[in-house]
Each structure stands twice: as structure tokens, then as C-alpha cells.
DOLOMAR-512577 format. One record per residue (C-alpha): residue in one letter; x, y, z. Coordinates in steps of 0.5 Angstrom, whole numbers, plus 500, padded with zeros to 3 digits. Each point is the difference from the previous one (the first is absolute). Layout:
REM residues N
AXYZ;...
//
This chain:
REM residues 353
M596430549;G499506503;R500507496;R505504502;T498508501;S505506500;L501504506;A499506495;S495497497;L497501508;A502507501;G497503494;A493496502;K494505501;V498499509;D494502501;D496501508;V494498497;P499494495;G497502494;K504507501;S505500494;D496495495;P493496500;L500493503;L496495498;L498496507;T493494502;L498503505;P496496506;L492504500;A502502507;K505505499;L496503495;V494506501;P497503495;T501509500;R493503503;F501505494;N499495495;P493503496;R498493497;R493499503;N498494495;F503494501;G496494499;N496496504;V503494504;E499495494;E502504495;L508503505;T499492501;A500498492;F505505499;G505498506;L501492497;V502504493;L505503504;K502492503;R501499494;R504505497;Q502507502;L502504495;Q499507502;P504502509;A496504505;V504506501;V501502508;V505505504;S503499506;R496502507;S506505502;G500502492;Y493501500;L497503507;K507506499;L494502495;W494499505;P502500508;A493500501;E500493496;E503496505;E494496504;T497499494;V506497497;G502496507;D506495500;V500498493;P506502497;Y497502493;V495504496;I498499493;A499506496;N496495494;G498492500;E495501505;R495496496;R507495499;Y499500508;R493499501;G500495494;S505496504;L496500507;A494498496;A503494497;G504497507;L507501497;T505503505;T506504495;L500505496;N505502496;V502508500;V505506497;H503503506;N501507496;E501505506;D500506495;V493500500;A500502507;A505506497;S494504501;R492501502;A500502492;D504494498;F497495505;L492503498;D502498493;A502494500;V493498504;L497504494;S505499494;E499492498;N492500501;N500506495;D504497496;R497493500;E492504500;D499497507;L496505504;D494502497;P498508499;I499501509;E506497501;R504503497;A497506502;I501498507;G507499499;I501507497;E496503505;T505496506;M506503495;V497507502;A500499507;E506498501;L503503496;G498506502;G496503494;A498499493;D506505497;Q504493503;V497496496;A499503495;E508502499;H501493501;Y496497495;E502505495;K493502499;T495506502;K497502506;G493499497;W503494497;V500497507;S492503503;Q498497494;Q502493502;R498502507;K493502499;L496494500;L501501507;K495504501;L495495498;T496498505;P503493502;A493495496;L502506494;Q507497501;A499493500;L497500493;I506504497;S504494504;T496494496;G499504493;D492500501;M502509499;A505503495;V506505504;R498506495;V492499503;G503499507;R505506500;E494506497;I494495507;A507502503;G500507500;L493501502;P498500509;Q499492502;E493502502;E499501493;Q504495497;A496493501;A494505495;A505502495;W501492499;A494499499;A499505495;E505496496;L497494500;E492503497;R506503496;R502493498;E493496499;A498507496;S505499495;K499492499;A493502498;V501504495;P500495494;R507500496;I500500492;R504494497;A506503495;S497495495;T493502499;R500508501;S497503494;T504502495;V498507496;P501499492;P504504496;P496505496;P498496492;V505502495;Q497505495;N498494494;A497502493;S499494499;P493497499;K500495506;R500505505;K493501498;E499494500;L501498508;T494505502;S495501495;P497494495;Q498505494;P505500493;D505503501;P501507497;E504503495;P507502503;E499506503;V506505497;R501505507;D501507497;Q508501498;P505506502;D502503493;L508498500;N501504493;Q499507505;A506503502;G498501508;P494495504;P494501498;A496507504;G498496507;D503494499;H506499504;R501492499;F504500493;T506504498;A500502493;V505495495;N503503494;R499495495;D505502495;P505495499;E505505498;Q500504507;R498494503;P507497506;E503494496;D500495505;D507495502;E502499494;K499505497;Q494497495;A494505497;R493497503;P495496495;P495506498;L493501504;P495497499;D494503497;I495498507;V505504503;T500505496;V493501500;G500502507;A497492503;M503494503;P498493499;W497499506;G496494497;N508497497;P505499506;E505498495;A500507497;V500503506;A505497503;R505502493;I497507499;A501500509;G508497499;E502503493;W497507501;M498503506;S504504505;E503496506;E494507504;N494497495;R501493501;H501500507;T493505500;L498494495;G501495506;K496504504;L494500496;L499494499;L501498507;T495505502;P493496501;E493502496;P495502504;E494496502;E494501497;D495501506;A491495500;T499505494;G505499496;L501507498;
//
């Protein structure tokens, strides 16, 4: 049973002088009715075997349609292209590889989206040509530079291209700079054998000097490869300075002779009212319990040991040194004591003097 359509609904329907002008249309078109635009910057579509394999994939399922505009819409932008287009009714804006793959595989049709908005202006059409390739990274740096160069030529200058992409004029210049390379060096950029950064540096030279600059770059690479690299796991590390230790075992490592008596170093008299003359390492410590500040619990400290009263430190008894430092020394003196303990003794020379 047919479905009724009201006249009121038809009265409000869009009427296009060109199909695809109001809304994009998904079509299946014969390949004979399609022609690619010559403004596509892509140069590497693959060899015959690759294109044939790609066409067979499209024969099973084409997930991405090509985008086309009408011949009339295209020629409004570029009237001089009439001879190139001929009588073919549709021009491919993007999807030329799908078109070539279909031809290679012997297919007769291709799924396309007819969208006349793409032909609204030269900028819109060229952007549609570049956008798919750029978004999918199908273009190599040289092809991308060719696309930007085409836009500069067709839109009337770099300023117009920069404004279209909302970029700076310097960005446009950077994209085009690779085209100043010789064709041989451009091929190296396309294959990835030359980094884009290096290519832009060489592109600033006259073309007759570019080959020599590239040769010098290759020599620099070979020289850098010849320099042995030190692996992190084999790098030697400088041991930290030895910690001062009054223990007799420290002498056993350097001398097989019996250990001497523990050396008692001359220490400043902690009973002085000020630091000893010529010694700035210690400050005076008041040993009078009545004048000394109380601890957090307001408890009086125990009496000073006799060994401190006579101004000597028991270097051979680490426990006693730690007790004196913790209970009777000011914070400043404790820091000074720590520095003394960490200062290595001067090593003896060959004569033992």
C-alpha cells in the first residue's frame, strides 16, 4: 500500500537547482562519470599491486565514500579547468586513491557523497582536498607543502591561507620552505630518510650548496656513531668521603701493625665564657644547671660528667659522646660536632710524616 504525502509537506521541501546543494547526497556513481581534481597534492598513491589490493578491499566493503562536486560548481571556481574536466559530470575533491584502486581492481562504480558546499569557494574546495589527507596523515611533508603552496597560489597569497587556517604567516612559510630543496632532497624527505627539521635548515641554503650540506650532515651522523656510549650500568661512581670513626678497626684496613692507643684530640674548653682564641668551631656552653634552659617537661638535667668538666671528649666511647651531645650540648655545638666527625683525617704521605 502506498504512503500518502501531503501537499503541505511538499510545499516546504527544498528545491535545488543543483542536486547536493542543500544536503549532501550519498550516491553510487559509475567511474566513467568521475574525474579527480588536479589540485590534489598527493603524489604517492602506491604501485599497481598495492592499488589492486586496495580496490579488492573496496569491492568487499567501502566504509569511506569519496567526496565530489558537480562539474558546473567546479568550473565556477576554475573556468580554465574545462578542458581538464571535459564532459564528466562530477569532480572528486578527495578520495582519489579510492578511485584509482577501483580502476586497478576492475570495479565499475564508487560510493561518493555529493556535497556542493565544498565548491562554495576556492578556499573551501582546497581545504576539502587537504583536510582528509591531513587528518589521516596520508600526506608526506612534501605533499603537504605542495598543498599549502597550491592554496597560496589559488587564494592570492600567504596571508589569505593563514587567515583561512587561523595560523600565522610564519606557519605558512614553514610549510612551504621544504619546496626550496632540490628534487633529490625532497625525495629524501618523502621517504623519511631526511628529518623535516634538517630539511628546513638546508632549504635556507642556495640549491647548489644543499647537496654538500646534506653530505656534511651524514658525516656528522657517522662520526657520532663512532663515539662509544657509556652505559649507565657501567659508569663508575665516586664513593662518598669516609665518615670519621674513632674505632680501631679503621686503622686495620690500611696498616697491619698493632693499633695505637686511641688518639685524644685537643678540644676546646667548654667551660670558657666564649670561644677559644683562634677556634671558631664551638661556642661557649654554660654548664651551670641553674643558668641552663630547662627542657620541655621543665625537668633539670643530670650533672655534667667529669670528662666534660676537664674539657675532653671521650672519642673512644661513641655512646658517651652521643650522651654528652644529646644531653649537654647546644644545638649549634651539636652541628659543629657533627661536622668534625664527618671531616676526614689528612692521609699520611709515603714517609709517614
